N, C-alpha and C positions, 0 to 999 in steps of 0.2 A: 220734493218727493225723492229726488235722487240722493240728497244728503241724508235723508232719514234712512233710506235703504243702506247706505254705507255705514251709518251709525249702528243699525241693527246687525249688520254683518260683522262689525267689529265686536259688538257685545256677544254675539254667538261665539265668535272666535275666542274671546276672553273666557267665556264660560267653558269652552272646549279646553283651554289651557288649564283652568282650575280643575275641571273634571279629570283630565289626563293626569295631572299632578297627584290628585287624591287617589285615583284608581291605581296608579303606579305604586304609590307609597303603600296603599292598603294591600295591593297584590303581593308585594314583597313581604310585608309583615305577615299576611295570612299564610303565605307559603312557608315562611320560616316557622311560624307558630304551629301550623299543621305538622310540619316535619318534627318540631320539638315535642309535640304531644305524642306523635306516633312512637318516636324513639324512647321518650320517657315512660310512656305506658308499657311498651314492650319490656323496658328495663325493669320497671317496678313489678310487672307481672312475672318476669323471669326470676326476679329476686324472691318474690313471695312463693312461687312454685318451688324454687330451690330450697327455701327455708322449710317448706312442708316436706319435701323429699328428704332433706337432711334429718328432720325429726323422725320420719318413718324409718329411715335407714338406722338411726340410733336405736329405735325401739326394736327393730328386727334383729339388731346386733345383740340384744339382751338374750335372745332365744338360745344362744350357744351356752350361756350360763344356766338359764332356767332348765333347759333339757340336757344338761351336761351328761347325766347318766340315766337317771330315772326318766322313763317315758320314751326312750329311744330304742329299747330292746325289742319292742313289738308294737303292732298297731294298736292293740288294746291298751297297753300302758301309755302310749302317746295320747290316745283319746282321753284317758283319765286325767293325765297331767295337763292337757290342753284345756279341758273344762275348768280345772282349778285355776289355770292362768287367766282364762277369760273372766271368771268370777271375781278375781282379785285385780283385774286390770284397772289402773287408776285414771285413765284418760278416755273413759267410755263416752263422755260428753263431747269430746273433740273428734273422735274417729271411731269407726266401726271395726270390730275385730271378728274375723271368721276363722273357723277351724275346718280344714278339709281332711278327709281320710286318705288312705293310700290310693284310692280310686279316683280321687279328685272331686268327691262329692262333699258338699257343705253339710257338716253335721251339727254345727252350733254357731251362733252369732252373738255378739255382745248386745244387740238391740232387743233380743228376746222374741222377735217375730220369726215366723217360718221363712227360711231362706228361699230365694228365687233361684232355682237351679239352672234357669235358661239364660241368665245374664252372661255376657261374654267375660272371659278371664284370660286374656292374652298373657298377663304377667305370670300366671300359674304355668302355662305352657313354656314360657321362657325360663322359669325357674327349674322345670324338669330337665331342660337341655343345658342348663348352666352347671359347670363343674362345682361351683360353690352353692348351688341351689338357690340362687337369687334371681328375682325377676321383678320388673316394674312396668307400669303402663299408665298413660294419661289418655283418657277418652271419655265417651258418653255412654250412659246406660240406655236401655230401650225407652225409658221414660224421658230421656233428654237431659238428665242431670249429669253434669260434668264431674268426673272424679279422678283422683290420683291414687294408685294402689301400689303396694309393695308386698311381695310374697316370698316367704322362706320355706323351702322344702326340707323336711327333716329325714335323714337316713340313719339306719342302724349300723352297727359295726360291720355288717356284711355288705353294706352299700345298698340295701333295699330301702325303698321309700316307705316310711311308716305314716306319713301325713304332711300337712303343711299349715302354716299360719299365714293369714292374709290380712293386711292392714288396708283399710279403705277410708279416704278422706274426701269429703265433698269440696269442690272448688267454687261453689256458689258464693260463699262469703268472700273468698279471695277475689273473684271476678267483680263482686259488688264493690269491694274496696278500690279496685282499679277503675271501675266506672265512676265512682264518686270523685276520685282524684281527677279524672278526665273532665268531669263536670266543673270542678273547681278551676281547673286550668282554662277551660273554655270561658268561664265567667271572667276570669282575669284577662283573658285575651280580648273579650268584648269590651271591657273597661279600657284596655290599652287602645283598641281600635277607635273607640269613641273619642278618647283623648287625642289620637292622631288626626281624626277627622276635624275636630274643633280647632286644634292648633294649626293644622294645614290650611283650613279655611281662613283663619285669621291671617296666617302668613301670606296666603295667596292674595287676600284682599289688600294687604299692605304693598303688594307688588302690582296688582291689577289697577288700582286706583291711579298711581303715577303713570302707568302705561296708557290708561285712557286719556289722562291729561296730555301726555306726550303725543298721542295720536291726534287729539283735537287741535293741539297747537301746531303739529306738523301739517295738518290739513289747512289751517289758516295761513301758514307760511307758503304752502303749495298754491294757495289762491292769491298770493301776492302781498299778504300782510306781514311784512318783514319786521314789524315792531313787536310782534307776538313773542312772548317769553314764557318759559316754564319755571315754576317755583320748585326747586329740588327739595324733596322731603328729607333726605339725608345726603348732605353734600359729600360725605366721605365714602359712600358705597358706590357700586357700579351704576345704579340708577341715577344717583346724583351726578356722576361723571357723564353719563349719557345726556342728562338734562343740560349740563354745562356745555357739552359738545354741540347739542342742537341749538342752544342759545348763541354760541359762537358762530355756528353755521348761518343762523338767521341774520346775525349782525353782518357777516361777510356778504351774504346775499343782498342785504339791504344796501351795503356799500357798493357792491358790484352793480346793482340796479341803478343806484344814483349816478355812478360813474358812466354807466351805459347811456342813461338819459342825457347826461352832460355831454357825452361823446357825440350822440346823435344831434343834439342842439348845436354843438361846436362845428361838427362836420357840415351840417346843413348851412350854417352861417358861412363857413369857409367856401363851400361850393357856390353859395348864392352870390358872393362878392365878385368872383371872376365872371360868372354867368351874367350878372347885371352889367358889368363893364362891356362884355362882348356884345350883349344885346343892344346896349345903348349906342355904342359906336357903329354897330352894324346898321341900326335904323338911321343913324346920322349919315353914314356913307350911302345908304340906299336913297336917301332924299336928294342927294346930289348937291351941286352948288358950292362945293368946297374947293379951296385952293390946294395946290400940291402939298404944301407943308402940313396943312390940317389932315389931308388924306393920308399922308405918310405916318403922321402921329397916330391916327386912328387905327391904321393897319398894325403899327407897332404894338399898340395896346391890345388889340385882338390876338396877335401872335403870342405876346408875353403872357396874357391871361389864359390863353389856351394851353400853353406849356405848363403854366402853374396848375391848371385844372387837371391836365394829364398826369402831372406828378402826384397830385392828391389821390387820383383814382388808382394809380399804380401802387401808392403806399397802402391804400385800402386792400388792394388785391394781395399785396405781400402779407398784410396782417391776416387776411383770410387763409392764406397758405400756411402761415405760422400756426394759426389756431387749429387747423386740420392736420398738421404734421406733414404737409406736402411741400414745404420749402426745401428746395434742392440747391446745391452749390455746384458750380462748374470750376473745379479746382485746377490750378495751374501754378507754375513757378512764376512769381511776379516780383517786380521792384516796388515795394510799398512806399518808398520815398517819392517815386514819380507820381503815384496816385495821391499821396498827401499833398504834394506840391500843386497838382492840378486842382484839388479841392480848395486849397487856399486861394489860388488864382481866381477861381469862380466867384469868390466872395470879396475880392479886393475892391472892385468898383462899387459894390453895395456898401462896403464899410466907409468909403470916401463920401458917398452920397449921404450917408446917415451921420457923417462927422464923427466916426469912431475909428480907433486905431487897431489895425490887424497886424500883429507882429509875429513873424515866423522865423525861428532860429533853425535854419536848415543845416543838418549835419553833412559832412562830406560824403559819407557812404553808410548804408545799412545792408545787412545780409538779406538775401532773398527769402521770401516766405511762400508757403503753399496756401493759396486762397483763391477766392472768387473775386476777380478784379472789380466787377460791378457792385457786388455786395459790400466790399470793404470801402469803396468810394462812397457808397450810400451811408455807411456809418460815419465817415468823416464829415460828409455834407450835413447830416442830421445834427451832429454835435456842434459843428461850427455855426450852423443856422440858429440853434438854440442859444449859443453863447452870444451871438449878435442881438437876438431878439430880446434877451433879458439884460442887455447892457445899455445904459443910458447914453445920451449924446455926450461925446467927449471921453467916453470910457475906452478901456483897452481889452483886447482879446489876445492872449499870448499862446503860441503854438510851438511845441518843441518835440523832438524825437531823439531817443537814446536807445542803445543796445547794451544789455547786461545779462550775463549768464545764459545766453541762448534765447533771451526774450527781448522783443522790441516793445518799447513803451512810448506811446504818443500821448502827450499831456496837453489838453486844451483848457485853458483857464481864463476867467474873466473877473472883472471887478464890478460886476453888476449887482442886481438886487439880492442875489443869493436865494437859498431855499430854506424855509422855516424848518426847525428841527423836527417838528411833528410830521412834516410832509416828506422828509428826506428818505425814510425807509420805503416809501410807496411810489417814488417818481419813476421807477422802472416797471411798474405794474401797468397793464393795459388799461386804457381809458383815463388814467389818472393825470390830472392837471393841477399843479399847485397854485398856479396863477390863472384865473379864468379870464382876466382882462387882456391877455396876450393871445394872438392868433395861434392856431395849431390844433391838431386833432387829438393829441394826447397819446398817440401810439408810436411816435418816432423813436423814443428811448427804448420802449419795449421791443421794437423791431431790431434796433441796434444791439441791444443786449443779447437777443436770440441769435443774431448773425455772429457775434463774437463767440458765443457758446459753441456754435457749429464749427467755428475755426479753432476750437480747443483753447480759446483765449478768454478774456474777461473785459468787462466795462465797469469801472468803479467810479463812484461820485462822492466827492467831498465838498461840503458847502457850509457857509455861515451866513445867516441872514444879515443883509446890509453890507456884507464884505465881498461876496463873490462866490464863484463855483469853480471847481477843478474836476475835469473828467479825465480819468486815466484809462487809455485803451491799451491792452496788453495782448500780444500775439507771439507764439513761439516761432523761431526761425525754422527754415527748411531743414537745416542740419540738426537742430534740436529734435524735430519730429522724427527724422530718420533714425537718430540714435535711440530715441524712445521706442520706436517700433522694433528695432533690432534687439533691444534689451528684453522686450516682451516675448519676442520669438525665441530667444535663448532660454527664458524661464519656462516656456511651455514645452 
């Protein structure tokens, strides 16, 4: 039931992504389209209105020639000439022509109907106040019809008003053209929106399907199925790269899980061995009846195995500190040559007992270093211990130390079994053991590498299978570190 709920939650989320994608796309398109329609319709409307205005202005401009002399001397002559002008007006079908007397009263129109004297004529009032006798107006009649008018007031030579000619054009056809254009644009917009919805839906499906597969596979990985893999739909795009990354992650997690299980098994075995020896000898000593030699031997075994057990526990604690970033160093000026010599001495007796040769080329003197004496000794002990473990009876472990260009290099090499080429890049990783038949937890080299990193040094491994291994431990001298700190201080 819980997994079903999670699946449904993801499906809803996926639908939410698709919905947001489409709505955002449509929102932007609709906003742009609405703005485009508004701007275009206003432009077309303005263009049509200006064309009508220009036509009316042209017609009104003819009046100067029509009434050049005759019809401007008196109101009666103007009325007679205006009637003749209206009768011969060629564009009666396109516009209405009105003749007004000197009092502003409509005396004749081109439509032949009785004029409505109550209709507003702001253009006539404007023409009366205009020096050129010109007035225009765009508005609506009392019937609601929208019109555009131009009025020309005629004056005689004395400057008195003899009458006026008024041109009236209905804007209904113009507005109808603008409306039809808007309808066409809206239809085109709807087609575009449908296309965007369809293409966006297809595009989102091409994204959501891989995302659903990624989610399902990630869930399997989270539940411990590290063999789960995603088939990338397109390896070259971002989704393909994401799928590849998740597959790599699953492989790394699977490897880490396997190494962790091997580590737990190895540590359990390593801890069981000394505990079994301690328990066995403790029960033997408790039973009594042993001679002094056997008693001493049993106590020696118990002490030795206890020290070994304590060392493994301490190594595990160090590893835990390293993992959590809590590993701290007590730095001091130390003689690294003395610590290396002591580590070699610790393994001298063991090498003899195992019939192996431990050769140490001790230099006369090395510069002091800044380090943690116990941690550096731990590095030497881990590396020498590994060299002896992987060297067969009669084999040789060589140890040398040199100083070059402010760095001290300690090389610990052996002619043991070596490390396979495929395992070499991983031997410093936590839990990794190239050879499962040899005792050890698999964290010694990881600890040693981290300790050297904290000392601003390095631990490098070279090996050939069947020929042996060489571990190079590099650490800067105290003088080198001080010079480096001084240079950084000067740069800052």
